[in-house]
C-alpha positions as CSV (number, residue, x, y, z in Angstrom):
1,M,63.2,134.9,121.8
2,P,63.1,134.8,118.0
3,K,63.3,131.3,116.5
4,T,66.0,132.6,114.1
5,V,68.6,132.2,116.9
6,F,68.3,128.4,116.3
7,D,68.8,128.8,112.5
8,M,71.9,127.4,110.8
9,E,73.3,129.8,108.2
10,A,73.9,128.5,104.6
11,C,72.9,125.0,105.5
12,D,72.3,122.4,102.8
13,I,69.3,120.4,104.0
14,A,69.3,116.9,102.6
15,W,65.6,116.2,102.5
16,C,63.2,115.7,99.6
17,P,61.0,118.7,98.8
18,G,57.8,118.4,100.8
19,C,59.2,116.1,103.4
20,G,57.4,116.2,106.8
21,N,60.8,116.7,108.5
22,F,60.7,120.4,107.4
23,G,57.5,120.9,109.4
24,I,58.9,119.2,112.4
25,L,62.1,121.2,112.2
26,N,60.1,124.5,112.3
27,I,57.8,123.2,115.1
28,I,60.8,122.3,117.3
29,K,62.6,125.6,116.7
30,D,59.3,127.5,117.5
31,A,59.0,125.5,120.7
32,L,62.6,126.2,121.8
33,A,62.2,129.9,121.1
34,E,58.9,130.2,122.9
35,L,60.4,128.4,126.0
36,S,63.3,130.9,125.8
37,L,65.8,128.2,126.1
38,P,69.5,129.3,125.8
39,Q,71.3,127.6,123.0
40,H,74.1,126.5,125.2
41,E,71.8,124.6,127.5
42,V,70.1,122.6,124.8
43,V,71.6,119.3,123.6
44,F,70.1,117.2,120.8
45,V,71.1,113.5,120.5
46,S,70.2,111.5,117.5
47,G,70.9,108.2,115.8
48,I,70.9,107.5,112.0
49,G,68.3,108.3,109.4
50,Q,66.6,111.2,107.6
51,A,64.9,112.3,110.8
52,A,68.2,112.0,112.7
53,K,69.6,114.9,110.6
54,I,67.4,117.5,112.3
55,P,69.9,118.3,115.0
56,Q,72.4,119.2,112.2
57,Y,70.0,122.0,111.2
58,I,69.5,123.5,114.7
59,K,72.1,125.8,116.3
60,A,72.5,124.1,119.6
61,H,74.7,121.3,121.0
62,Y,74.5,118.0,119.2
63,F,75.7,114.5,119.7
64,N,75.2,112.0,116.8
65,G,75.2,108.4,117.9
66,L,75.0,105.0,116.3
67,H,71.9,103.6,114.6
68,G,69.3,102.9,117.3
69,R,71.6,104.2,120.1
70,A,70.4,107.8,120.7
71,L,68.8,107.1,124.1
72,P,71.9,105.8,126.1
73,P,74.1,108.8,125.4
74,A,71.1,111.1,126.0
75,T,70.6,109.5,129.4
76,A,74.4,109.8,130.1
77,I,74.6,113.5,129.0
78,K,71.7,114.4,131.3
79,A,73.2,112.4,134.2
80,S,76.5,114.2,133.7
81,N,75.0,117.7,133.7
82,P,71.4,117.8,134.9
83,R,71.1,121.5,134.0
84,L,71.0,120.7,130.3
85,R,67.8,120.2,128.3
86,V,68.4,117.0,126.5
87,I,66.3,116.1,123.4
88,A,66.8,112.6,121.9
89,E,65.4,112.8,118.4
90,S,65.3,110.3,115.5
91,G,63.0,108.2,113.3
92,D,60.6,105.4,114.0
93,G,63.0,102.8,112.6
94,D,65.9,104.2,114.6
95,M,64.1,104.5,117.9
96,Y,61.6,101.6,117.8
97,G,63.4,99.2,115.6
98,E,67.2,99.2,116.1
99,G,66.7,101.1,119.3
100,G,63.7,99.2,120.7
101,N,65.5,97.7,123.6
102,H,67.0,101.1,124.6
103,F,63.5,102.6,124.3
104,I,62.0,100.2,126.8
105,H,64.8,100.5,129.4
106,C,65.0,104.3,129.0
107,I,61.3,104.4,130.0
108,R,62.2,102.2,133.1
109,R,65.0,104.6,134.1
110,N,63.0,107.8,133.6
111,P,65.7,110.3,132.9
112,D,64.7,113.9,132.5
113,I,64.9,113.9,128.7
114,T,62.5,114.5,125.8
115,N,62.2,111.8,123.1
116,I,60.9,113.1,119.8
117,V,60.3,110.3,117.3
118,H,59.5,111.0,113.6
119,N,56.9,108.4,112.7
120,N,56.4,108.2,108.9
121,M,55.8,104.4,108.9
122,V,58.7,103.7,106.5
123,Y,62.5,103.6,106.3
124,G,63.2,106.8,104.3
125,L,67.0,106.8,104.4
126,T,67.4,103.3,103.0
127,K,64.9,103.6,100.2
128,G,61.5,102.5,101.5
129,Q,61.6,99.3,103.4
130,A,58.8,98.7,106.0
131,S,59.6,100.2,109.4
132,P,58.3,98.9,112.8
133,T,55.3,101.1,112.5
134,S,54.3,100.3,108.9
135,E,50.7,99.3,108.7
136,K,49.8,95.7,107.9
137,G,49.5,95.2,104.1
138,F,51.8,98.1,103.3
139,K,53.7,97.2,100.1
140,T,57.4,98.1,99.6
141,P,60.2,97.1,97.3
142,V,61.2,94.5,100.0
143,Q,57.8,93.6,101.3
144,V,56.4,93.1,97.8
145,N,53.3,91.2,99.0
146,G,52.6,93.6,101.8
147,V,53.7,93.8,105.5
148,I,52.5,90.7,107.3
149,L,53.2,91.9,110.9
150,E,51.1,94.0,113.2
151,P,52.7,97.5,113.6
152,F,54.6,98.4,116.8
153,N,52.5,100.6,119.0
154,P,54.9,102.9,120.9
155,I,52.1,104.7,122.7
156,A,50.6,101.5,124.2
157,V,54.1,100.2,125.1
158,A,55.1,103.4,126.8
159,I,51.9,103.5,128.8
160,A,52.3,99.8,129.7
161,M,55.8,100.7,130.9
162,D,54.5,103.6,133.0
163,A,56.4,106.3,131.1
164,S,56.0,109.6,132.8
165,F,54.8,111.5,129.8
166,V,53.3,110.0,126.6
167,A,52.0,112.0,123.7
168,R,51.3,111.8,119.9
169,V,51.1,114.7,117.5
170,S,51.0,115.2,113.8
171,V,52.8,117.6,111.5
172,T,49.4,118.4,110.0
173,E,48.4,120.0,113.3
174,K,51.2,122.5,113.7
175,D,50.0,124.6,116.6
176,H,48.7,121.6,118.5
177,A,52.0,119.8,118.0
178,K,54.1,122.8,119.1
179,E,52.2,123.2,122.4
180,I,52.7,119.5,123.2
181,V,56.4,119.6,122.3
182,K,56.7,122.6,124.7
183,K,55.0,120.6,127.5
184,A,57.2,117.6,126.8
185,I,60.4,119.6,127.1
186,A,59.1,121.3,130.3
187,H,58.1,118.0,131.8
188,K,60.3,116.5,134.5
189,G,61.1,113.0,133.5
190,Y,61.1,110.9,130.3
191,A,58.7,112.4,127.8
192,L,57.8,110.6,124.6
193,V,56.4,112.6,121.6
194,D,55.5,110.2,118.7
195,F,55.3,112.6,115.8
196,F,53.3,111.6,112.7
197,Q,54.8,112.9,109.5
198,S,54.7,112.1,105.8
199,C,57.5,110.6,103.6
200,V,56.5,112.0,100.3
201,T,58.9,109.8,98.3
202,F,58.6,106.3,99.8
203,N,55.2,106.2,101.5
204,K,52.3,107.0,99.1
205,V,49.8,105.6,101.6
206,N,50.3,107.6,104.8
207,T,50.2,111.0,103.2
208,Y,49.4,114.4,104.7
209,K,45.8,113.8,103.6
210,W,45.8,110.4,105.2
211,F,47.0,111.8,108.5
212,K,44.5,114.6,108.4
213,E,41.6,112.2,107.7
214,N,42.7,109.4,110.0
215,T,43.5,111.3,113.2
216,Y,41.5,113.3,115.8
217,L,42.4,115.5,118.7
218,L,41.9,114.3,122.3
219,D,39.5,116.7,124.0
220,D,39.4,118.0,127.6
221,S,37.3,115.0,128.7
222,H,40.4,112.8,128.5
223,D,42.1,112.4,131.9
224,A,45.8,112.0,131.2
225,T,46.4,110.8,134.8
226,N,44.1,107.8,134.3
227,R,46.5,105.1,133.1
228,A,43.8,102.6,132.1
229,A,41.9,105.2,130.1
230,A,45.1,106.3,128.4
231,F,45.9,102.7,127.4
232,G,42.4,102.4,126.0
233,K,43.0,105.4,123.8
234,A,46.4,104.0,122.8
235,V,44.9,100.8,121.3
236,E,42.1,102.5,119.4
237,T,41.9,101.6,115.7
238,G,40.4,103.6,112.9
239,K,40.9,107.2,113.6
240,L,44.0,107.6,115.8
241,P,44.0,110.1,118.8
242,L,46.5,113.0,119.0
243,G,47.4,114.7,122.2
244,I,48.8,113.9,125.7
245,F,47.7,110.3,126.5
246,Y,49.3,109.9,129.9
247,I,51.3,111.7,132.6
248,N,52.8,110.3,135.7
249,A,54.3,113.3,137.4
250,E,55.2,111.3,140.6
251,K,57.6,108.9,139.0
252,P,61.2,109.3,140.4
253,V,63.7,110.8,138.0
254,F,66.8,108.8,137.2
255,E,69.6,111.4,137.7
256,E,68.0,112.7,141.0
257,Q,68.4,109.2,142.5
258,L,72.2,109.0,141.7
259,T,74.4,109.0,144.8
260,V,76.8,111.3,143.1
261,Y,74.3,114.2,143.6
262,E,73.3,113.4,147.1
263,S,75.6,116.0,148.7
264,D,76.8,117.9,145.7
265,K,74.5,119.2,143.0
266,R,77.2,120.4,140.7
267,A,77.6,118.9,137.3
268,L,80.4,116.5,137.0
269,F,82.5,118.8,134.8
270,E,82.5,121.4,137.5
271,R,84.2,119.2,140.1
272,K,87.9,118.9,140.7
273,T,89.2,115.4,140.1
274,D,91.1,114.0,143.1
275,L,93.9,112.3,141.2
276,K,95.3,110.5,144.3
277,K,91.9,108.8,145.0
278,L,91.6,107.9,141.3
279,E,95.1,106.3,141.4
280,E,94.2,104.4,144.5
281,L,91.0,103.1,142.9
282,I,92.8,102.0,139.7
283,N,95.4,100.2,141.9
284,E,92.7,98.3,143.7
285,F,91.7,96.7,140.5
286,K,95.3,95.9,139.5
287,N,95.6,93.9,142.7
């Protein structure tokens, strides 16, 4: 399938020239095309921010939620129609900051969704404040003396919560990132892809060159089923690993445990509503 089927015609893209989001957009479209996913079976869910605009530039279904609130509707969409491929996509501030609580509890539930997080270590939409993943000492117009907090480590948190698929990629490693995004989408269960990218306007520290020089690819010796080894890689300092850290393919999937699908596998919209039973249910609460 050509990736052009996911192109939006005459679309005005509101990103700075050179933004890492362009690379991620192309990688995601390449992955969808190589997986031959029909457009009508793909749903993107995003929050607020520059990264959260990506679904507006892909010809597929799209639900835009509130700031930090992409994961709850993504979980609900998948639960309502398990046949859909649901991709929750947004930035590090949106997913790990405003949406941090949802991030943790989504991992606990383990819905069959893919969570792609653009991690540029800065708030790009609101003009360059420190984000949850900004490095200690990073100076911004707000943190003028430098960030004093340790950065949030989504990989370590996800592994500690026993997420069923945990990966990190970089826009500087296009082919590597594309293959991992494909594996994340094909994975059954919650799949996190923390995606390193550059904000060319508001982050002059974590540049394309910085990511290239300060990351390395996990090799075949890494056992992604070994949780302790995965956690050890997640907390490494200095050069940061890229690749699939951890997979737990045995973790039960949220929507498969719902009683509504025990005897009927049809999506909710395919079922006929029994208005009489619904009326009786409503009347029970009235009394």
